[in-house]
C-alpha positions in Angstrom: 0.1 0.0 -0.2 0.9 3.6 -0.6 0.1 7.0 1.1 -1.7 8.8 -1.8 -3.5 11.7 0.1 -4.6 12.8 3.5 -3.4 10.3 6.5 -0.5 8.1 6.7 -0.5 4.5 6.7 1.7 2.8 9.4 3.3 -1.1 9.4 0.6 -2.7 6.9 1.6 -5.0 4.3 -0.4 -6.9 1.8 1.0 -10.1 0.2 0.7 -11.2 -3.2 -1.4 -14.7 -2.0 -4.4 -13.1 0.0 -6.2 -15.3 2.3 -8.7 -14.3 5.2 -8.5 -10.6 6.3 -6.3 -7.6 6.7 -6.4 -4.9 9.1 -5.1 -1.4 7.7 -3.5 0.7 10.8 -4.6 4.2 9.2 -4.0 7.2 11.6 -6.1 10.4 10.9 -3.8 13.7 11.7 -5.9 14.3 14.6 -9.0 15.4 12.9 -11.9 14.3 10.4 -10.2 13.8 7.1 -10.6 12.1 3.6 -8.7 9.4 2.8 -8.1 7.5 -0.8 -5.9 4.1 -0.1 -4.5 2.1 -2.8 -4.0 -1.6 -2.0 -1.5 -3.7 -4.3 -0.8 -7.5 -4.4 -4.1 -8.9 -3.9 -5.3 -11.6 -5.9 -6.6 -10.5 -9.6 -10.1 -10.1 -10.5 -11.4 -11.4 -6.8 -14.3 -9.6 -4.9 -13.1 -8.0 -1.6 -15.5 -6.4 1.2 -14.0 -3.6 3.0 -15.1 -2.4 6.5 -14.7 0.8 8.3 -14.6 -0.4 12.0 -17.2 -2.9 11.8 -19.5 -1.6 9.1 -19.1 -2.5 5.6 -18.8 0.3 3.2 -17.9 -1.5 0.1 -17.9 -4.5 -1.7 -15.5 -4.4 -5.2 -13.3 -6.4 -7.7 -9.8 -6.2 -7.7 -8.2 -5.6 -10.9 -6.2 -7.9 -13.1 -3.0 -6.7 -11.5 -4.6 -7.1 -8.1 -4.7 -3.5 -7.2 -8.0 -2.1 -5.2 -8.7 1.7 -4.8 -11.2 3.2 -2.3 -12.0 6.4 -0.6 -13.7 7.6 2.5 -14.0 10.0 5.3 -12.4 8.9 8.5 -11.7 10.3 12.1 -9.1 9.5 14.7 -9.0 6.0 15.9 -11.0 4.6 12.7 -9.8 1.2 11.2 -10.2 -0.4 7.9 -10.4 -4.1 7.3 -10.2 -5.9 3.7 -11.2 -9.2 3.1 -12.1 -11.6 0.3 -16.1 -11.6 0.2 -17.1 -14.4 2.2 -13.9 -15.1 4.0 -12.1 -13.3 7.0 -12.8 -12.2 10.4 -14.3 -8.5 11.4 -12.9 -6.4 13.9 -14.7 -6.3 17.1 -17.2 -3.6 18.0 -16.1 -0.8 20.3 -16.5 -1.5 24.1 -19.3 0.3 26.1 -20.1 1.3 29.3 -16.8 2.2 30.4 -16.5 3.6 33.8 -13.5 4.4 36.1 -12.8 5.9 39.8 -10.1 6.9 41.5 -9.3 6.2 45.5 -7.2 7.9 48.4 -4.7 4.6 48.2 -3.3 5.4 44.9 -5.7 2.8 42.9 -8.0 3.3 39.9 -10.7 0.9 39.2 -12.1 0.5 35.9 -14.7 -1.5 34.5 -17.0 -2.0 31.3 -19.4 -4.2 29.2 -18.6 -7.4 27.8 -18.6 -7.3 24.2 -21.1 -9.1 22.3 -18.8 -10.8 19.7 -18.2 -14.6 20.7 -14.6 -14.5 19.5 -13.4 -11.5 21.9 -10.6 -12.9 24.0 -9.0 -10.3 25.8 -9.5 -6.2 26.3 -6.6 -4.0 26.0 -6.5 -1.3 28.8 -4.7 1.8 28.2 -3.9 4.7 30.9 -1.9 7.9 30.9 -1.5 11.3 32.3 -2.9 12.9 29.3 -5.9 13.0 27.3 -5.6 11.6 23.7 -9.1 10.6 22.8 -9.2 8.0 19.9 -5.3 7.6 19.5 -5.1 4.8 22.2 -1.1 4.1 20.9 -0.4 7.5 22.4 -1.3 6.7 26.0 1.4 6.1 28.4 0.9 2.3 29.2 -1.2 -0.5 28.6 -2.3 -4.1 29.8 -4.3 -7.0 28.4 -7.0 -8.4 30.8 -9.4 -11.2 30.2 -12.1 -9.7 32.5 -14.3 -6.5 32.3 -13.0 -5.0 35.0 -9.2 -4.4 36.5 -7.8 -2.5 39.7 -4.7 -0.6 39.0 -2.8 0.4 41.9 0.8 2.0 42.6 -0.2 5.3 40.7 1.3 8.5 41.7 -1.2 11.3 42.6 -2.9 12.8 39.5 -5.6 12.7 37.2 -5.6 9.8 34.8 -7.2 8.7 31.4 -8.0 5.5 30.3 -9.7 3.8 27.5 -10.1 0.0 26.4 -10.0 -1.8 23.0 -11.2 -5.3 22.4 -9.0 -7.7 20.6 -10.5 -11.1 18.7 -8.8 -14.4 18.0 -7.8 -13.2 14.8 -5.6 -10.6 16.6 -7.9 -7.7 15.1 -8.4 -4.5 17.5 -11.7 -2.9 17.9 -11.8 1.2 18.0 -10.9 2.6 21.2 -14.0 3.2 23.6 -14.6 6.7 24.9 -12.2 8.0 27.3 -12.7 7.9 31.2 -11.0 9.6 34.2 -10.2 8.7 37.2 -8.6 10.9 40.1 -5.8 9.5 42.1 -4.3 10.3 45.5 -2.2 8.8 48.2 -3.2 10.7 51.1 -4.5 7.9 53.0 -2.0 5.4 52.3 -0.7 3.7 55.4 1.8 0.6 56.1 0.0 -2.9 55.5 -0.5 -5.2 58.0 2.0 -8.2 58.2 1.5 -11.5 56.4 -0.7 -14.0 58.4 0.0 -17.8 58.9 3.8 -17.6 57.9 5.8 -20.8 58.2 9.2 -22.1 57.5 10.4 -25.6 57.2 13.7 -27.3 56.1 13.6 -28.1 52.5 16.1 -29.8 50.0 19.9 -29.4 51.2 20.9 -26.1 52.3 17.4 -24.6 51.6 14.7 -23.7 53.8 10.9 -23.4 52.3 8.8 -20.4 53.3 4.8 -19.9 53.0 2.5 -17.2 54.1 -1.3 -16.3 53.5 -1.8 -14.0 50.7 -2.9 -10.6 51.4 -6.4 -9.9 49.9 -5.5 -6.0 50.1 -5.1 -4.7 46.3 -2.4 -2.1 47.8 -0.2 -4.8 48.6 2.0 -5.4 45.5 4.6 -7.7 47.1 6.8 -9.2 50.0 10.0 -8.9 51.5 11.7 -12.1 53.1 14.2 -11.4 56.1 16.7 -13.7 57.5 19.8 -14.5 59.4 21.8 -16.6 61.9 20.4 -14.2 64.6 16.9 -13.8 66.2 15.2 -10.4 66.2 12.5 -11.5 68.2 14.9 -12.7 71.0 16.8 -9.4 71.1 20.0 -11.2 69.5 20.0 -8.4 66.5 18.2 -5.5 65.9 17.6 -6.5 62.2 17.9 -9.4 60.1 21.2 -9.9 58.5 19.7 -10.8 54.8 16.6 -9.2 52.7 15.3 -10.5 49.4 12.4 -8.6 47.6 10.4 -11.7 46.5 7.9 -10.0 44.4 4.0 -10.8 44.8 4.8 -14.9 45.5 3.5 -16.2 48.6 6.1 -18.8 48.9 9.9 -19.0 48.3 12.7 -21.1 49.3 16.0 -19.6 50.5 19.0 -21.6 49.5 22.7 -21.8 50.0 22.4 -21.8 53.4 25.2 -22.9 55.8 24.6 -26.0 58.4 23.0 -24.4 61.5 19.8 -22.5 62.9 18.5 -19.5 60.7 15.6 -17.2 61.6 13.2 -16.0 59.1 10.3 -13.6 58.6 8.3 -11.6 55.9 6.7 -8.2 55.4 4.1 -7.2 53.3 4.8 -3.8 50.9 2.5 -1.9 49.4 2.2 0.5 46.3 4.0 3.1 47.7 7.0 1.1 49.2 5.8 1.1 52.6 6.9 -2.0 54.5 4.6 -4.0 57.2 5.9 -5.1 60.8 7.8 -8.4 60.8 5.4 -11.5 60.4 5.9 -14.3 63.4 9.4 -15.1 63.3 10.4 -18.8 62.8 13.4 -20.7 63.2 14.8 -23.8 60.9 17.7 -25.9 61.2 19.3 -26.7 58.0 21.7 -29.4 57.1 23.7 -29.2 54.1 25.2 -32.0 52.1 28.1 -32.2 49.3 25.4 -31.3 46.6 23.6 -27.8 46.9 21.2 -26.7 44.4 21.8 -22.9 45.1 19.3 -21.5 42.5 16.9 -22.8 40.0 14.6 -20.4 37.8 12.3 -20.7 35.1 11.3 -17.6 33.0 9.5 -17.2 29.6 11.4 -16.2 26.7 10.7 -15.9 22.8 8.0 -18.3 22.5 9.8 -20.9 24.8 10.9 -21.3 28.5 14.4 -20.7 29.6 15.6 -22.6 32.6 19.1 -21.9 34.5 20.3 -23.3 37.6 23.4 -23.3 39.7 24.9 -26.2 41.5 27.6 -26.6 44.1 29.0 -30.0 44.5 31.9 -31.4 46.3 31.7 -35.1 44.3 31.2 -36.1 41.0 28.1 -35.7 38.9 26.7 -37.8 35.8 24.7 -34.8 34.9 21.2 -33.2 35.2 17.7 -34.1 34.2 14.7 -31.6 33.9 11.1 -32.5 34.0 7.9 -30.6 33.4 4.2 -31.0 34.1 1.4 -28.8 33.7 0.1 -27.0 36.6 -3.7 -27.7 35.9 -2.6 -31.4 35.2 0.3 -32.5 37.3 -0.1 -36.0 36.1 1.4 -34.8 32.7 5.2 -35.2 33.8 7.6 -35.3 30.7 11.1 -34.9 30.5 13.0 -32.0 29.1 15.6 -33.2 26.6 18.3 -35.8 27.6 20.3 -36.0 30.4 22.4 -32.8 30.6 26.0 -32.9 31.1 27.9 -31.8 34.5 29.0 -28.4 33.0 25.3 -27.5 31.9 23.8 -24.7 33.7 20.9 -23.8 31.6 18.4 -25.4 29.0 15.5 -24.1 26.7 12.2 -26.0 26.6 10.6 -25.0 23.1 7.8 -27.6 23.3 5.4 -25.0 25.2 1.9 -23.7 24.8 1.0 -20.3 25.1 -1.1 -19.4 28.4 0.0 -22.0 30.2 1.2 -22.7 33.7 4.1 -25.2 34.0 5.9 -26.9 36.9 9.7 -27.5 36.2 11.6 -30.0 38.5 15.6 -30.3 38.4 17.2 -33.6 39.4 20.7 -33.6 40.2 22.5 -37.2 39.1 25.4 -38.3 41.5 28.3 -40.2 39.8 26.8 -43.3 41.8 23.5 -43.0 40.1 21.7 -41.4 43.1 19.6 -38.4 42.4 19.1 -35.1 44.4 15.7 -33.2 43.6 15.7 -29.3 43.8 12.5 -27.6 44.6 10.4 -27.2 42.0 9.8 -24.0 40.0 6.7 -22.7 38.3 6.4 -20.4 35.2 3.2 -19.2 33.2 3.9 -18.8 29.5 2.1 -15.7 27.6 -0.8 -15.9 24.9 1.4 -16.7 21.9 0.4 -15.1 18.6 1.4 -16.6 15.2 5.0 -16.2 14.4 7.3 -16.8 11.6 10.7 -16.8 12.3 13.8 -16.3 9.9 15.4 -19.3 8.4 18.7 -20.9 9.4 20.8 -20.6 8.2 20.8 -17.8 6.0 22.2 -17.4 3.5 22.3 -21.0 2.9 23.2 -23.7 1.0 22.1 -26.3 0.1 19.4 -26.6 2.6 17.8 -24.4 5.4 15.3 -24.9 8.0 12.2 -22.6 8.5 10.4 -22.5 11.6 6.9 -21.1 13.1 4.3 -21.0 15.7 0.9 -21.4 16.0 -1.2 -20.7 18.9 -3.8 -23.3 18.5 -4.3 -26.2 16.2 -5.0 -24.8 12.6 -4.7 -25.5 8.9 -1.4 -23.9 7.4 0.2 -23.6 4.1 3.9 -22.7 3.6 5.3 -21.6 0.3 8.4 -20.3 -1.3 8.4 -17.5 -4.3 11.2 -16.3 -6.2 11.9 -12.2 -6.6 9.2 -12.2 -9.3 6.5 -13.5 -7.0 5.9 -16.9 -8.9 5.7 -19.9 -6.7 8.6 -22.0 -6.1 7.3 -24.8 -4.3 4.9 -25.4 -1.5 6.6 -27.1 1.9 3.6 -27.5 3.6 -0.1 -27.4 3.0 -1.9 -29.3 6.0 -3.2 -29.1 9.5 -0.6 -28.6 12.5 -1.0 -28.6 16.0 -0.2 -25.7 18.5 3.3 -24.8 19.2 6.6 -24.5 17.2 6.9 -26.3 13.5 9.9 -27.0 11.8 10.0 -27.2 7.8 13.2 -27.9 5.8 13.9 -26.6 2.2 16.6 -28.3 0.4 16.4 -25.9 -2.5 14.4 -27.5 -5.1 11.2 -26.5 -6.8 8.0 -28.4 -7.2 9.7 -30.8 -9.8 12.4 -31.6 -7.9 14.9 -29.5 -9.7 17.6 -27.3 -7.6 17.0 -23.8 -8.0 19.5 -21.4 -9.0 21.3 -18.8 -6.4 19.5 -15.7 -5.4 16.9 -14.0 -3.1 13.5 -16.1 -2.2 10.6 -15.4 -0.2 8.8 -17.6 2.0 5.0 -17.2 3.0 3.3 -18.7 5.7 -0.7 -18.7 5.7 -2.7 -19.5 8.9 -5.5 -18.4 11.0 -6.8 -15.7 8.4 -3.2 -14.1 8.5 -0.3 -14.1 6.2 3.4 -13.5 7.1 6.2 -13.2 4.7 10.2 -13.3 5.1 13.3 -13.0 2.6 15.9 -15.9 2.6 19.0 -15.9 0.2 20.2 -19.1 -1.3 24.2 -19.1 -2.2 26.0 -21.4 -4.3 
């Protein structure tokens, strides 16, 4: 597409093989304006439907060269969707009933009506310190929420402007809702109460396992664990020797402890950084063996989960094993890779699904075959979107691998085109399961003949979207 007059067109691309729907991110210059849009590289002589927001404004056929021109009047926040007639998703309708209230405790609560469309999967809440009606991308921050209400705490004093957009399963966003206002202050902020029902017990070698009751106060945003070799309650020390900010979790393992008695407590922290008094102190006697897992962590990273660990050992090790299970189905235990060598300290699990909570276990295998299991860690993957990765290697000769990810089971077509846009070969045209898919291209065309050196394009069609990347064959 190109700008012909009026507003600018940002970050949108149409592809030669057009399937499903495409959203045009067209932004008016702050006022109502006339716009003329010229779309290239559609399928030739096909009927297309054009919708402005949720209203169909035009049905027209593309030219023999695959071009389509349409005009209209738009205001800030309007969006256009183009789909081949009879196919493709529509953007959701604008969220309604948005209401916001502010508190004297640094919080703003926002609620809105659920959208009538059945394919709306999440809402995007925007907020900022300045009014930007109809231009959601200009707000200071945003967050995706599944419910139709959200409480945002930890806000400095001031007036906040908020708006909501709906997102459907095809990733299409609605027009921004009407903007609402919430006035927030922190004049009544007070230190929170100490956490209740705090417990501590000896865990794995050199570790103490701590847990406490979650606080229902929305102003409490995290907790701080305090510990040391001397008791504060018994007057042996004025404060604990160590302090760890553990975030919003309500259980935590402190490891790398020496053999002996250690004293633990926990404090709550509110959105303005105020700490509660200490929870009731607990004493734990820790015994350290010759093999000690000093840390084990899991975090989502690039459509995968990155695992890392540190182990202190005074004896030979055979290696490490990793196991994974879904939190909702703990019986689904699967190994992650094979036996990792003694020098390994990290691994990546790519066989994961989006928006899923997993539990990971690290097992240290001693030289004699006996095992030591570290405390498990949990991680929740974000909702994955359709993604097409860069082929590797690139440039390549004679073969390369193309990877893509689908958020759910779907039909996918992966094809290779030359620089003129002519089809070279179809690598995949089948239904695939959710997750990573790997497809190899050996540099041959549909007839099995080796192609010449040059630039080629590979295109993925799935879930009503088309994604394209470039690769180079060098002989």
